[in-house]
DSSP file (Angstrom, degrees, kcal/mol; ACC not computed):
  #  RESIDUE AA STRUCTURE BP1 BP2  ACC     N-H-->O    O-->H-N    N-H-->O    O-->H-N    TCO  KAPPA ALPHA  PHI   PSI    X-CA   Y-CA   Z-CA
    1    1 A X              0   0    0      0, 0.0    27,-2.1     0, 0.0     2,-0.4   0.000 360.0 360.0 360.0 137.4   -4.7  -15.8   10.5
    2    2 A X  E     -A   27   0A   0     25,-0.2    25,-0.3     1,-0.2    62,-0.3  -0.682 360.0-166.9 -79.8 130.3   -5.3  -12.2    9.4
    3    3 A X  E    S+     0   0A   0     23,-2.9    60,-2.8    -2,-0.4     2,-0.4   0.851  80.6  14.4 -79.1 -39.4   -3.6  -11.3    6.1
    4    4 A X  E     -AB  26  62A   0     22,-1.9    22,-2.7    58,-0.2     2,-0.4  -0.999  61.0-175.3-139.3 141.3   -4.4   -7.7    6.7
    5    5 A X  E     -AB  25  61A   0     56,-2.5    56,-2.5    -2,-0.4     2,-0.5  -0.960   4.9-175.8-136.5 116.5   -5.5   -5.7    9.7
    6    6 A X  E     -AB  24  60A   0     18,-3.1    18,-2.1    -2,-0.4     2,-0.5  -0.964   8.8-173.8-116.0 120.4   -6.3   -2.0    9.3
    7    7 A X  E     - B   0  59A   0     52,-3.0    52,-2.4    -2,-0.5    16,-0.2  -0.952  59.5 -32.4-127.2 116.2   -7.2   -0.2   12.5
    8    8 A X  E    S-     0   0A   0     -2,-0.5     2,-0.3    13,-0.3    13,-0.2   0.824  77.6-177.5  55.1  41.2   -8.5    3.4   12.9
    9    9 A X  E     -A   22   0A   0     13,-2.3    13,-2.4    50,-0.2     2,-0.4  -0.576   7.2-176.5 -81.4 129.8   -6.4    4.7    9.9
   10   10 A X  E     + B   0  57A   0     47,-2.4    46,-2.0    -2,-0.3    47,-1.5  -0.980   4.9 175.6-124.9 136.2   -6.6    8.4    9.2
   11   11 A X  E     -A   19   0A   0      8,-1.6     7,-3.1    -2,-0.4     8,-2.0  -0.986   4.6-173.9-142.3 131.9   -4.9   10.2    6.2
   12   12 A X  E     -A   17   0A   0     -2,-0.4     2,-0.6     5,-0.2     5,-0.2  -0.948  14.5-152.5-122.3 145.1   -5.2   13.8    5.2
   13   13 A X  E >  S-A   16   0A   0      3,-2.6     3,-2.5    -2,-0.4    -2,-0.0  -0.968  85.1 -26.8-114.1 112.5   -3.8   15.6    2.2
   14   14 A X  T 3  S-     0   0    0     -2,-0.6    -1,-0.1     1,-0.3     3,-0.1   0.888 128.9 -46.7  48.4  44.8   -3.2   19.3    3.0
   15   15 A X  T 3  S+     0   0    0      1,-0.2     2,-0.5     0, 0.0    -1,-0.3   0.312 112.0 122.9  85.0  -9.0   -5.9   19.2    5.6
   16   16 A X  E <   -A   13   0A   0     -3,-2.5    -3,-2.6     1,-0.0     2,-0.4  -0.774  65.8-123.4 -90.8 124.3   -8.4   17.4    3.5
   17   17 A X  E     +A   12   0A   0     -2,-0.5    -5,-0.2    -5,-0.2     3,-0.1  -0.514  39.8 163.1 -71.6 119.7   -9.6   14.2    5.0
   18   18 A X  E    S+     0   0A   0     -7,-3.1     2,-0.4    -2,-0.4    -6,-0.2   0.768  72.4  28.7-104.2 -39.4   -9.0   11.2    2.7
   19   19 A X  E     -A   11   0A   0     -8,-2.0    -8,-1.6    25,-0.1     2,-0.8  -0.992  69.5-162.6-126.6 124.1   -9.3    8.3    5.1
   20   20 A X  E     -     0   0A   0     -2,-0.4   -10,-0.2   -10,-0.2   -11,-0.1  -0.775  69.1 -47.7-113.4  86.2  -11.6    8.8    8.1
   21   21 A X  E    S-     0   0A   0     -2,-0.8   -13,-0.3   -12,-0.4     2,-0.2   0.946  76.9-164.1  54.8  56.7  -10.8    6.1   10.8
   22   22 A X  E     -A    9   0A   0    -13,-2.4   -13,-2.3   -15,-0.1     2,-0.4  -0.531  11.1-179.5 -76.1 134.2  -10.8    3.2    8.4
   23   23 A X  E     +     0   0A   0     -2,-0.2     2,-0.3   -16,-0.2   -16,-0.2  -0.999  14.9 133.4-135.0 130.8  -11.1   -0.3    9.9
   24   24 A X  E     -A    6   0A   0    -18,-2.1   -18,-3.1    -2,-0.4     2,-0.3  -0.950  31.2-147.1-166.0 161.5  -11.2   -3.7    8.2
   25   25 A X  E     -A    5   0A   0     -2,-0.3     2,-0.5   -20,-0.2   -20,-0.2  -0.966   2.5-159.7-128.9 146.4   -9.6   -7.2    8.4
   26   26 A X  E     -A    4   0A   0    -22,-2.7   -23,-2.9    -2,-0.3   -22,-1.9  -0.979  16.1-157.7-125.4 117.1   -8.8   -9.6    5.6
   27   27 A X  E >   -A    2   0A   0     -2,-0.5     3,-2.4   -25,-0.3   -25,-0.2  -0.502  38.5 -75.3 -89.5 161.4   -8.5  -13.3    6.7
   28   28 A X  T 3  S+     0   0    0    -27,-2.1    -1,-0.1     1,-0.3     3,-0.1  -0.324 121.8  19.4 -55.1 130.4   -6.6  -15.9    4.9
   29   29 A X  T 3  S+     0   0    0      1,-0.3    -1,-0.3    -3,-0.1     2,-0.2   0.291  99.9 117.8  90.0  -9.5   -8.6  -17.1    1.9
   30   30 A X    <   -     0   0    0     -3,-2.4     2,-0.4     2,-0.0    -1,-0.3  -0.543  51.4-148.9 -89.8 157.7  -10.8  -13.9    1.8
   31   31 A X        -     0   0    0     -2,-0.2     2,-0.5    -3,-0.1    -4,-0.1  -0.984   8.2-157.4-123.7 136.3  -11.0  -11.4   -1.0
   32   32 A X        -     0   0    0     -2,-0.4     2,-0.4    -6,-0.0    -6,-0.0  -0.962   2.1-162.3-117.4 129.3  -11.7   -7.7   -0.4
   33   33 A X        -     0   0    0     -2,-0.5     2,-0.7     2,-0.0    -2,-0.0  -0.899   8.7-149.9-105.0 138.9  -13.1   -5.4   -3.1
   34   34 A X        +     0   0    0     -2,-0.4     2,-0.4     2,-0.0    -2,-0.0  -0.937  24.9 174.8-108.0 111.8  -12.9   -1.6   -2.6
   35   35 A X        +     0   0    0     -2,-0.7     2,-0.3     5,-0.1    -2,-0.0  -0.913  17.7 105.3-118.7 143.3  -15.8    0.0   -4.3
   36   36 A X        -     0   0    0     -2,-0.4     3,-0.1     5,-0.0     5,-0.1  -0.875  62.2 -70.4 164.6 167.4  -16.7    3.7   -4.4
   37   37 A X    >   -     0   0    0     -2,-0.3     3,-1.8     1,-0.2     5,-0.3  -0.199  69.2 -69.1 -72.2 168.2  -16.8    6.8   -6.4
   38   38 A X  T 3  S+     0   0    0      1,-0.3    -1,-0.2     2,-0.1     0, 0.0  -0.321 124.6  26.1 -54.3 136.8  -13.8    8.9   -7.4
   39   39 A X  T 3  S+     0   0    0     -3,-0.1    -1,-0.3     1,-0.0    -2,-0.1   0.499  83.1 119.1  87.0   3.5  -12.3   10.5   -4.3
   40   40 A X  S <  S-     0   0    0     -3,-1.8    -2,-0.1    -4,-0.1    -3,-0.1   0.673  87.9-104.8 -78.2 -15.9  -13.6    7.9   -1.9
   41   41 A X  S  > S+     0   0    0     -4,-0.2     4,-2.3   -22,-0.1     5,-0.2   0.522  79.0 130.8 108.1   8.1  -10.1    6.9   -0.8
   42   42 A X  H  > S+     0   0    0     -5,-0.3     4,-2.1     1,-0.2     5,-0.2   0.941  78.7  42.6 -60.4 -49.6   -9.7    3.5   -2.6
   43   43 A X  H  > S+     0   0    0      1,-0.2     4,-2.7     2,-0.2    -1,-0.2   0.880 112.1  55.1 -65.7 -38.3   -6.3    4.4   -4.0
   44   44 A X  H  > S+     0   0    0      2,-0.2     4,-2.2     1,-0.2    -1,-0.2   0.903 107.7  49.6 -61.8 -41.7   -5.1    5.9   -0.7
   45   45 A X  H  X S+     0   0    0     -4,-2.3     4,-2.7     2,-0.2    -2,-0.2   0.932 112.0  48.0 -62.3 -45.8   -6.0    2.7    1.1
   46   46 A X  H  X S+     0   0    0     -4,-2.1     4,-2.3     1,-0.2     6,-0.2   0.923 112.0  49.1 -62.5 -45.0   -4.0    0.6   -1.4
   47   47 A X  H  <>S+     0   0    0     -4,-2.7     5,-2.4     1,-0.2     6,-1.0   0.893 112.5  48.2 -62.8 -39.4   -1.0    2.9   -1.2
   48   48 A X  H ><5S+     0   0    0     -4,-2.2     3,-1.0     4,-0.2    -2,-0.2   0.917 111.1  50.2 -67.2 -43.0   -1.1    2.8    2.6
   49   49 A X  H 3<5S+     0   0    0     -4,-2.7    -2,-0.2     1,-0.2    -1,-0.2   0.895 110.8  50.1 -59.5 -40.1   -1.3   -1.0    2.6
   50   50 A X  T 3<5S-     0   0    0     -4,-2.3    -1,-0.2    -5,-0.2    -2,-0.2   0.536 114.5-117.4 -78.0  -6.0    1.6   -1.3    0.2
   51   51 A X  T < 5S+     0   0    0     -3,-1.0    -3,-0.2    -4,-0.4    -2,-0.1   0.671  84.7 117.2  77.9  16.0    3.7    1.0    2.3
   52   52 A X  S   <S+     0   0    0     -5,-2.4     2,-0.4    -6,-0.2    -4,-0.2   0.543  75.1  39.5 -90.1  -8.4    3.9    3.6   -0.4
   53   53 A X  S    S-     0   0    0     -6,-1.0    -2,-0.2    -5,-0.1    -1,-0.2  -0.973  78.9-133.8-144.8 122.3    2.1    6.3    1.6
   54   54 A X        -     0   0    0     -2,-0.4     2,-0.2    -3,-0.1    -6,-0.1  -0.509  22.7-135.3 -75.0 147.0    2.4    7.0    5.4
   55   55 A X        -     0   0    0     -2,-0.2   -44,-0.2    -7,-0.1     3,-0.1  -0.665   9.4-130.8 -97.6 158.6   -0.8    7.4    7.3
   56   56 A X  S    S-     0   0    0    -46,-2.0     2,-0.3     1,-0.3   -45,-0.2   0.858  84.1 -13.6 -76.5 -36.7   -1.4   10.2    9.8
   57   57 A X  E    S+B   10   0A   0    -47,-1.5   -47,-2.4    -3,-0.0    -1,-0.3  -0.979  96.6  58.4-159.4 166.4   -2.6    7.9   12.5
   58   58 A X  E    S-     0   0A   0     -2,-0.3     2,-0.4   -49,-0.3   -50,-0.2  -0.430  70.6 -84.4  99.9-179.1   -3.9    4.3   13.0
   59   59 A X  E     -B    7   0A   0    -52,-2.4   -52,-3.0    -2,-0.1     2,-0.4  -0.966  25.4-168.0-133.5 144.9   -2.2    1.0   12.4
   60   60 A X  E     -B    6   0A   0      7,-0.4     7,-3.4    -2,-0.4     2,-0.4  -0.999   9.0-177.4-130.5 129.4   -1.8   -1.3    9.4
   61   61 A X  E     -BC   5  66A   0    -56,-2.5   -56,-2.5    -2,-0.4     2,-0.4  -0.991   5.9-169.4-126.1 137.0   -0.5   -4.9    9.7
   62   62 A X  E >  S-BC   4  65A   0      3,-2.7     3,-2.7    -2,-0.4   -58,-0.2  -0.995  78.1 -13.2-124.3 131.6    0.1   -7.3    6.9
   63   63 A X  T 3  S-     0   0    0    -60,-2.8   -60,-0.1    -2,-0.4    -1,-0.1   0.828 130.6 -54.6  44.1  39.7    0.8  -11.0    7.6
   64   64 A X  T 3  S+     0   0    0    -62,-0.3     2,-0.4     1,-0.2    -1,-0.3   0.426 115.9 112.2  82.0  -0.3    1.3  -10.0   11.2
   65   65 A X  E <  S-C   62   0A   0     -3,-2.7    -3,-2.7     9,-0.0    -1,-0.2  -0.866  70.5-113.7-108.0 139.3    4.0   -7.4   10.5
   66   66 A X  E     -C   61   0A   0     -2,-0.4     2,-0.4    -5,-0.2    -5,-0.3  -0.461  23.7-134.6 -71.6 139.1    3.4   -3.7   11.1
   67   67 A X        +     0   0    0     -7,-3.4    -7,-0.4    -2,-0.2     2,-0.3  -0.774  56.3  94.2 -89.4 135.2    3.4   -1.4    8.0
   68   68 A X  S >  S-     0   0    0     -2,-0.4     3,-1.6    -9,-0.1    -9,-0.0  -0.985  73.0 -15.9 169.8-170.4    5.4    1.7    8.4
   69   69 A X  T 3  S+     0   0    0     -2,-0.3   -18,-0.0     1,-0.3     3,-0.0  -0.251 125.2  17.1 -56.5 137.9    8.8    3.4    7.9
   70   70 A X  T 3  S+     0   0    0      1,-0.1     2,-1.3     2,-0.0     3,-0.5   0.644  78.1 143.6  76.3  15.1   11.5    1.0    7.2
   71   71 A X    <>  +     0   0    0     -3,-1.6     4,-2.4     1,-0.2     5,-0.2  -0.148  15.8 135.4 -80.9  44.1    9.2   -1.9    6.3
   72   72 A X  H  >  +     0   0    0     -2,-1.3     4,-1.8     1,-0.2    -1,-0.2   0.895  68.2  53.8 -60.6 -42.2   11.5   -3.2    3.6
   73   73 A X  H  4 S+     0   0    0     -3,-0.5     4,-0.5     1,-0.2    -1,-0.2   0.884 111.0  46.6 -60.3 -38.8   11.1   -6.8    4.7
   74   74 A X  H >4 S+     0   0    0      1,-0.2     3,-1.4     2,-0.2     4,-0.4   0.899 107.5  56.2 -69.5 -41.4    7.3   -6.5    4.4
   75   75 A X  H >< S+     0   0    0     -4,-2.4     3,-1.2     1,-0.3    -1,-0.2   0.843 100.3  60.3 -59.8 -33.1    7.5   -4.8    1.0
   76   76 A X  T 3< S+     0   0    0     -4,-1.8    -1,-0.3     1,-0.2    -2,-0.2   0.736 105.0  49.2 -67.1 -21.1    9.4   -7.7   -0.3
   77   77 A X  T <  S+     0   0    0     -3,-1.4     2,-0.4    -4,-0.5    -1,-0.2   0.443 101.8  76.4 -95.8  -1.6    6.5  -10.0    0.6
   78   78 A X    <   -     0   0    0     -3,-1.2     2,-0.4    -4,-0.4   -16,-0.0  -0.921  59.6-161.9-118.8 133.4    3.9   -7.8   -1.1
   79   79 A X        -     0   0    0     -2,-0.4     2,-0.4     2,-0.0    -3,-0.0  -0.934   6.4-172.1-112.9 137.6    3.1   -7.4   -4.8
   80   80 A X        -     0   0    0     -2,-0.4     2,-0.5   -30,-0.1    -2,-0.0  -0.995   6.9-162.6-129.0 130.7    1.2   -4.5   -6.2
   81   81 A X        -     0   0    0     -2,-0.4     2,-0.1     4,-0.0     4,-0.1  -0.962  17.9-141.3-112.9 122.8    0.0   -4.2   -9.8
   82   82 A X        -     0   0    0     -2,-0.5     4,-0.1     2,-0.2    -2,-0.0  -0.366  18.5-119.0 -80.5 162.0   -1.0   -0.8  -10.9
   83   83 A X  S    S+     0   0    0     -2,-0.1     2,-0.3     2,-0.1    -1,-0.1   0.881 101.9  43.5 -66.6 -38.6   -3.9    0.0  -13.2
   84   84 A X  S    S-     0   0    0      1,-0.0     2,-0.3     0, 0.0    -2,-0.2  -0.828 101.1-100.4-107.9 147.8   -1.6    1.5  -15.8
   85   85 A X        -     0   0    0     -2,-0.3     2,-0.7     1,-0.1    -2,-0.1  -0.491  34.7-153.6 -66.1 128.6    1.6    0.0  -16.9
   86   86 A X        +     0   0    0     -2,-0.3     2,-0.4    -4,-0.1    -1,-0.1  -0.878  36.2 137.2-111.7 100.8    4.4    1.9  -15.1
   87   87 A X        -     0   0    0     -2,-0.7     2,-0.9     0, 0.0     3,-0.1  -0.994  52.0-128.3-142.0 135.1    7.6    1.7  -17.1
   88   88 A X    >   -     0   0    0     -2,-0.4     3,-1.7     1,-0.2     8,-0.1  -0.766  18.9-159.9 -84.8 111.3   10.1    4.5  -17.8
   89   89 A X  T 3  S+     0   0    0     -2,-0.9    -1,-0.2     1,-0.3     4,-0.1   0.729  87.2  60.2 -67.0 -22.5   10.5    4.4  -21.6
   90   90 A X  T 3  S+     0   0    0     -3,-0.1     2,-0.3     2,-0.1    -1,-0.3   0.488  97.7  74.1 -85.4  -0.8   13.8    6.3  -21.5
   91   91 A X  S <  S-     0   0    0     -3,-1.7     2,-0.0     1,-0.1     0, 0.0  -0.796  86.3-113.7-106.5 153.3   15.3    3.5  -19.4
   92   92 A X     >  -     0   0    0     -2,-0.3     4,-2.4     1,-0.1     5,-0.2  -0.267  35.7-101.9 -73.1 170.1   16.4    0.0  -20.5
   93   93 A X  H  > S+     0   0    0      1,-0.2     4,-2.3     2,-0.2     5,-0.2   0.924 125.5  49.5 -59.3 -44.4   14.5   -3.0  -19.3
   94   94 A X  H  > S+     0   0    0      1,-0.2     4,-2.7     2,-0.2    -1,-0.2   0.919 110.0  50.3 -61.0 -44.9   17.4   -3.7  -16.9
   95   95 A X  H  > S+     0   0    0      1,-0.2     4,-2.5     2,-0.2    -1,-0.2   0.883 109.9  50.9 -63.3 -38.7   17.4   -0.1  -15.6
   96   96 A X  H  X S+     0   0    0     -4,-2.4     4,-2.7     2,-0.2     5,-0.3   0.932 111.7  47.4 -62.2 -45.9   13.6   -0.3  -15.0
   97   97 A X  H  X S+     0   0    0     -4,-2.3     4,-2.4     1,-0.2     5,-0.2   0.907 113.1  48.6 -62.7 -42.0   14.1   -3.6  -13.0
   98   98 A X  H  X S+     0   0    0     -4,-2.7     4,-2.0     2,-0.2    -1,-0.2   0.905 113.1  48.0 -65.1 -40.9   16.9   -2.1  -11.0
   99   99 A X  H  X S+     0   0    0     -4,-2.5     4,-1.1     2,-0.2    -2,-0.2   0.969 117.2  39.2 -64.4 -53.9   14.9    1.1  -10.2
  100  100 A X  H  X S+     0   0    0     -4,-2.7     4,-0.5     1,-0.2     3,-0.2   0.862 116.6  51.1 -69.5 -34.7   11.7   -0.6   -9.1
  101  101 A X  H ><>S+     0   0    0     -4,-2.4     5,-2.7    -5,-0.3     3,-1.2   0.883 105.0  58.4 -64.5 -38.1   13.6   -3.4   -7.3
  102  102 A X  H ><5S+     0   0    0     -4,-2.0     3,-1.4     1,-0.3    -1,-0.2   0.797  94.3  64.7 -62.4 -29.2   15.6   -0.7   -5.5
  103  103 A X  H 3<5S+     0   0    0     -4,-1.1    -1,-0.3     1,-0.3    -2,-0.2   0.790 109.0  40.7 -62.3 -26.2   12.4    0.8   -4.1
  104  104 A X  T <<5S-     0   0    0     -3,-1.2    -1,-0.3    -4,-0.5    -2,-0.2   0.199 122.4-103.2-108.0  13.4   11.9   -2.5   -2.2
  105  105 A X  T < 5S+     0   0    0     -3,-1.4    -3,-0.2     1,-0.2     2,-0.2   0.683  72.1 146.4  76.3  16.6   15.6   -2.9   -1.2
  106  106 A X      <       0   0    0     -5,-2.7    -1,-0.2    -6,-0.1    -2,-0.1  -0.595 360.0 360.0 -86.6 149.7   16.3   -5.6   -3.8
  107  107 A X              0   0    0     -2,-0.2    -1,-0.1    -5,-0.0    -5,-0.1   0.392 360.0 360.0-103.7 360.0   19.7   -5.9   -5.5
């Protein structure tokens, strides 16, 4: 079973091409590394996989489900850890949990 399937994905920022027809598959038990210089599109791919960024064209599937608008159920099955700790210091621990959980439709 494919854990991830990325097919012909294109993303532009203000007309600047960030992802140029990206294709890859990740099968169960495989690990994928994204290597490249700054500006190569690594973060854009991760954001698109996580459903945090819509793509202009192409398809993304995770665990057999399409990634796209309204993919709350899929977001609940995916964990993403950012490079830097993301916590709003002016919010309490509970408020931070409620905010970030709310992004994924959690109560």
